N, C-alpha and C positions, 0 to 999 in steps of 0.2 A: 244694868250697872248705874252707878250715880251720875246724875248731873254734874254739867261742869259748873262750880263754884265761881263767882266773879272775883278780880285778885286783889287780895285781900291789900294789898299794899298800895292799892290803887287810890290814884288823887280824885278829886271829883269832877263830874264828867267823863268817866273813864267806862262805865257800864254802855255808854249808846254805840262805843264803837269797838265793842268787843261783839263774836259771830255769835249766834242765838243759844242759850244756856242750855236746851235741850241736848246740845250736840252731845256724844260719848266721849271719854276720856280717850277712846280706840278713833276715834275721826277728828278730837276736837282741835282745832287751831289756836295757834298763840298767838297770832296776829294783835296788833293792837287794832287796825282800823280795818272795818269788812271790807272797805273797798279794795284792798289792797289782796283779796281773795276774786278770781275771776281767768277769764280770757289772757291771754299773754298778747297786748296789742302794740307791738314794735315797728318802728318806723319803716322797714318791707316788708310786715306781714304779721299775720294774724293768728296764734296756735290757740284754739279750743279747748277748754277747762276739762271738758269730755274727749278730750282725743287719746285714743287709747292703743295708735299703730304705733309700727314694732320701728317704724323709719328705718327699714330693710335699706332701700333702695339706695342710690347717692343721692339721686335728683328730691328726696324727700331727708334727706339730711341734708343738702343744702337750703332746702326751703325753710326746714327748721332755723338751721344758722344764722338766716339772713332778718327771721324773727325774733331771735334772740341778740342777736348781736347790737350792742350801743354801749351797756353800762362801762365797760374795758376801754372802748374807744373814746368814751365823753372822759371817764376821768383820768384818762395820761394825756390826752391832748390838753384837757383844760391844764395839767400839771401842767406843761409848757406855756406859763399866762405870761402877763408881762415881768413878774421880777424874773423866772426863768431868762426871760429875752436879754434882762439886764445884767444876769448872770451872766449867761452864757458870751453874750457879744465881750462883756467884760474881758472873758477866757482869750476870746478869740484874739482883740485887739490887743493886748498888753503882751500874751505869751503864745502867740500861734497856735500851733495844733498839737503843744507841746503835751496838755493835758486830757487830750479826746481817751485816753485810756481809761480814767474816772467811770466813765458814761459806760464802759462795760463791764463794769467791777458791780455796776448799778443794777446790771439788770437781773441775777437772781435775787439780789435783796427787794426790786421792786414786785419780783411774780411773788415770792413768798408771802411777803405783804399783804400784799390785793388778792391771793388764792383765798387765807386765813380769813380772809372781810369775804369774799365770796362766800366761802361754805357756811361760816356763820348767818348770814343772810337768808340764805335758801334753804338752811337746816332750821332758824328758830323763828322766821318771821320777824322779827324783834331787832329792833332800834340795835346801835352800838352803846349810845347815850343810857337806854335804856336797861340793857344788858347788866351795865356796869352798876346802875342805881341799884338791882333788884340781888347782882350776888355780890355786891363789897359795899353795900352800906349808902345811907343816903350823904357822907362826906363827899363821898368819891361820886357820887351820881351827879350832886349837882356841881361840884371843882368841873366834872368833864363837861358839864352842860355852860358853865360859863366862862370858861378859860375860851371854850371854843367858842362862844358867841364874841368874846373881845378880840382873838386873834385873827377871826376870821372876819370881821366889821374893820380891823386894819389891813387886811390882806386886799380884801375890797376896794381900800382906798389906793394900793397899789393897782390895784387893774383897771381904773379909772384915772391914774395917773398915766399910765399906757396909753389910755387911748387919748387924751389929752394931749402925750407929745405926739403918735401918731398925725391925728387932726392936725398940729401945728406944721408938722412938713408939708401937709397937703395943702397950706393954707384955709381950712377950716374953722372959724370963729369956733372958741374953747368952749364957751357958756353953751351955745348951742346945742353943738353937737354931742358933750358931755349926756348934757338933759336930755337930748334922743336918745341914743345910747340907752341910759337909763332905764327908760321906757320902753325902749325896746327888748330890755331883759325882762322886767317884766311882764309887760304882754305878753311876751312867749310865754310865761309861765303861767300864763292865767288864764287861759282856754277853757279851762276844763277837761283836757284833752292829752291824755299821756304820750299819745301815739302822734300827734302835732308837734309837741315838746319834744320829743326824740326827733323828729325831723328836720325840726329849725336846728339842735345841736349837733347833728351828723353834718348838716349844712355846714355849718361853721366848721366843724373837722376837717371838712375838703378843703375848705378855707388854706389851712395849712399847707395846702400845695404849692399855694402863692411864693413859698420859702423854696420851691425847687429850683423855678429860673434861674431866681438871684444867685444859687450853688453853682450852676455853670455857665453864667454870667462870669465869675468872679475868676473863673481860670484857677481851677484848683488843680496841687499839683497830689495825684492818685497815687502814690509811691510814698510819698511823707506821712498823708495821711493812714495810711495802712500801718506802716511801722509806729505812729503815733499811739494809735487804737489800740496795738499789742504790747509794747515795748512801755510799760509803765517807766517815768522820769520828773524828774524837776529841772525846767526851763535852766539854762546854765547862766550864771551871774544874775541869776534873779535872788529876789530878798526872799528868807526863809518862810517866814512869818506872815507876810503876803501870800504867797501861795499858797500855802498852809490854810488860812482862813479862806481865799476863794474856792479850795476844794472843800470844803466843809459849809460854804456857801452852795455849792454845786450840787452836797449831798441833802442839804435843807431843802432847796428849792424845786426837788426831782422825788424828794417822798416828805410829803409833808401830813399834817393830820388829819386836814380837815378830809383829804381822801380816804379813812379809813370808814366817816363817819356817812361821807355822802355816796359810797360805793353801797357799800351793807343797806342803807335806806333805797338805796333807788332800786336794785335787784328785789328788794321786799317789793317797791312801790308798782314796776315792775311786773309783778307776780310770779318769778321766777321760781321754779322747784326742784329738788335734788335730781329728779330726772333729768336736767337739764343743764347737769353741774357739768358733762363734757363741752358742749356749745358755749359754757359763759367762758373756762378755760380758754379757746380757739380765742374766744371775743379780746379776752387778759392778754394774749399772747401778739393780738394786732396791736391792740394799743401799746406796746411795752415798742412793740419793733418800731410804731412811727415817732415814738417822744425821743425814742434813742433816734433812729435816724433823722428828725427833725433837729433835736442838741447839738447831732455830729453838723449837720449842716449850719449851724448858724456861728457856727463855732469855726467851722472852716471858711466859709466864706469873709466873715469878716478876718479872720487870720489875713488870708490873702490877698482884701482889697488894702490892707493898711501896711502890710508887708512893703518896707522899705521907704515908707509915707513918716513926715514932719509925727504923724497925729498913734504909730505906733506905739504905745507902752504909754500912752496919754490919755485911757477912757474917758468918759464923761458921764455919758446916758446913753439911751438908744438911739433920742434924738440925735445926741452927737454920731453915732453909728450910719440913722439914714443921711445925715448931709453927707458922709466921706462915703458911703456906699456912691448916693449922688454925683461926688467927685469924681471918684477914681474908677468907676464900675461904669455907670450911665445913669439918666436921669431916671428912665425905665426901672431899673434895679432899686433906688431910693424909696421910689412910689410903693412897689411891689413890698419889701419891707414896711414900709408904714402901714401899708393895707394888712397883712399877715399882724402885725404887731395889735391893732386893733380886734380883729378877729379872734386872735390868741386872749385877748384881753375880755370883748365879749364871752366867750367861753368858758372863762375861767370865772369872771363874774356871779355867773349864772349858776355854776357848778357850788363854787363856793359860798354863795344865799342859801340856796335850796339843803346844801348839808347844816347850816342854821337852825332855818325851820323845820327839816325836817328830824334835827336834834330834838329841839324846844317841842316837837307836838310827840315825838314819847314821852320825853321825860314828864309834860305835862296833861300827858292823856289826852290830847287834840286830836280831832280828825287831821289828817296829816297827809294827804295825793294828791297828785297831778292829778287821779280820776275823777276829782271832784270839782263840782266849780266852785267860785269864791263865794259866794253864797252861801254853799254847803259846808266849808273849811275856812271860817274868819279869821282867824287866829294862825292858821298858817301862812294864807296868804298875805298875813297883815306884815308876819314878821319878816316874810320876805321880799315884801316891797318895801319897807322900812330901813331894813339893812341898807337895799340897794342903792334906794334913794337919799341915806341919810349920806352916806361914803359919796356918794356923786356929787352931794352939796359942799361937802367938805374941800372938794378938789377945787372947785369953783370957788370958794371964798379966799380973795386975795390974803395974802398973808400967812395962810396956812403951813404950818411945822411940815410941809409933805417928806422932808429928806430925814427929818427925827420919825414920822411915823414908817416910812420904809426901814429906819433901823432898828424901828420898836418890833416890825413882824418878821425879820430874819432872827431876831434876838432871843424872843417866845416860841418860834418855831420852833429852835433849837433844843430850847428850854424844856419844852412839853411832848415833844415827839417821842422822847424816851420811855415819861409816861404811858403815853397812847401805845404804844407797841407792848410794852408789860404788861398791860390788859387786854390787849388782842391775844398772846399768849397764854392768859392764864384761861379766858373762857375760851380757847381752844382747846385746850383740856380737860374742860370741864365734864363730864361724863352724863349729866345731867343733864348740860345743856346740849355735846354734839352729838351723845351717843355714839352711833359705829362712826363717824363724820371726826373723832377725837383724833390729834395729833399723832404722828408717829413720835418716834426715838430721834431720828435724823434731822425731820423737822426741828422738836424742839433745840436739840443741840445747832442748830444752824441758827435758829431763832435768837436764843441766847447769846451766841456769839455777836450778831447783831446789835442787840440791846447792848453788850458790853460796847460796842464801838460806840453805838449812837450817844451812851453817856459820856465817852473819854469825849468826843468830839462837844457835845452840852456843852463840858467843862471847858474846854478850848474857850467855845467862842462864848462863853459868860466871861472869861475871865480877861479876853480879848476886847471884849465892850468897855466893864469897869478898869483896865488899866490899857489906853488905845498906845502906851510907848510899849508894851511888852513886844521881847526879842524874839527870834528864832530857835536861840538855845533853850529857852525855858517853855516855849512852848511844845519844842521836843521833848524834854523833860515832863511834863503832865503827861503828852503820849504815851511815855515809855513806860512811866509811874502806873499810869492808869492799866497798862494793859499787865504790866507785872502782877496788879493788884487782881484782875480779872482774872488772871491764871491763878493764881493762888487761889483766889476764892470756887473757881472749880474743881482743884485737885482737894479743896477743903469737903465740899458738899459729896465728892465722888468715895473719900475715903467715909467721912461721917452713913453715908448709905449704905456702905458696904458693912460696916461695924453694927448698924441696925439691922440691918438684915440677918447677920451674924448670929447676935443674938436675941432673933424673934419679935425684935420693936417692930421692923419695919416688914409688914405683910404683904407679899409679891399680889400687885393687881389681878384679878381678873382676866385672860386674854379678849383683847375686843373682837366680837363678832361684827363681820363687816357687809357680811352675805347681803344683807338687808338694807342697805342702805340709800336705795334710789327709792325706798317709800319711807323711811324714819321721818319722822319732824319732831321739834321738841314740842312736848305734850303744854300746855297752858302755866306761865309762871306763877299761877298759886299753887299747882300741883307738884312743883317742885321741894325739894327740900334745900334749906339753905346750905350752901357748902360750910364744910368743916377745915380753915386754913391751918397749915400745918404752924407750928412755932418759928420756920425757919421763913416760910411766906409772909406771916404777921409781922417778922422783926424785916424782911424786905420791904415792906409797903408805909414800915415806921420811915427806915431810913429815907424810903422814895420820898414821903410828906415831906419830910424835914428838909430835903433838899429842893424839893421845889419853894419849898416857903421860901426857904434862905435866897435862892435862884431869883426868886420873883421881886424880891425885896430888892435886891441889890440890885438888881436893873430898873427896877422904878427908881432910885435913888439917882441912879445913873443917869436916865433919861431925863427926870428932871433938872439936871445938875446941865444938863448939854443943854434942856430949852432955856432955862435960867441964862445961861453963859451966851 
């Protein structure tokens, strides 16, 4: 059988990170860094590469799960970061527990999005940014890497804002505390041991338990919480525009572009293969449960602490919440909240920073693994350290426009999330990439509906930034018009496909044989044929490109106007 040629699209330096060329197509790997092949070294155990046991007993399965667990927990808990603390506490302080229902609606969206990411990671062994570059061309590959870098850098700034707020409440000097936190994040990732880094991250995940006593100390009304979880509603007498934008903020802070890039690269770096996909799904569900319970706890204890107090409906920031908790619940509650905020911000900074350096390593062909020492992957660690330290410095510089940067993060995340989900869906339907792991019809239908909703919410958020005086009626018109267009587009697509089948222009695809999923992995990228996009998909990508271009220009103009003002 022929030997595996180097990737013809690979940038300089790529060959050093490819597996030996003597591998055949039957057993070749597509991974870009040879460090991504080997024993699975998790925080709570190790699985040998040659381990072929059937995992028949429950003890063996539990041992395997403990070794696999980590990626889902880290990405989900990392999502309950400084921005999430600000959004959830605003929901609780201004509207009580009336918006808890939004969290349950997000559960299936979170699972479907991140489950597709997991499949891409374990099946391909190649990061999200590199797959976009290889399958959709240089424009989208460069766009995905550049916009991720900008958005992640701004997001990490908000993480250090959260750290500074927590330190301020605890009476710790801001400059020294932020610098120490930044050095801790860089140091934790730079030991040359994936296992040590994951242990640090899972210790930080355990730190989210600090929110539990705060919740019970706030004297929660369980009946009210249960009602608001399952009965959707808008707070009586509230401004529809403000509530709608806050709901969009909850969606944006719970589903972020960096999650897609981080989790895919992290499961690759952990060396997880399709054989362990069911364990990784359990890990993801554990993370989703923790993130939803954490968000619900934050909304609830903020609601009950401020209920009937002068500060109710007068949210300022997480610092104001800490002060209020200390005043109405107890000083210990304020301290625990501040510590939880710092903890969440640190794990958020680490995860977001790694998603950046993983993506750059993928696109530029650099060695990019936490299994490597800094001397073996200089570019990977340099990119990570740079984005962390620069973000920390921005926060401690007097007069930095931190509020403006926070607005920029929210808007850019809202604008870019639909495009990230579009490529996620396209990749998961690419048979050359996914083989027997391609999406089914139900998954495609649900994800398409999610993308439509995200696009509509993105338009609303962009309009709200460009036109701060937008009223509730206009927002409802945008939502209604967008929903109508989405339904019409879906109907038109069904009709066109039906006619194409009837005339023989649309050849039915062969059924997918899923019997070999546990052993199937994507061949090296150089062996894949270029995807043939339909006219409809090309038109859709062109519209998406135009929308992103226009939206980002308008957002930048608005941010500049705010800065000048």
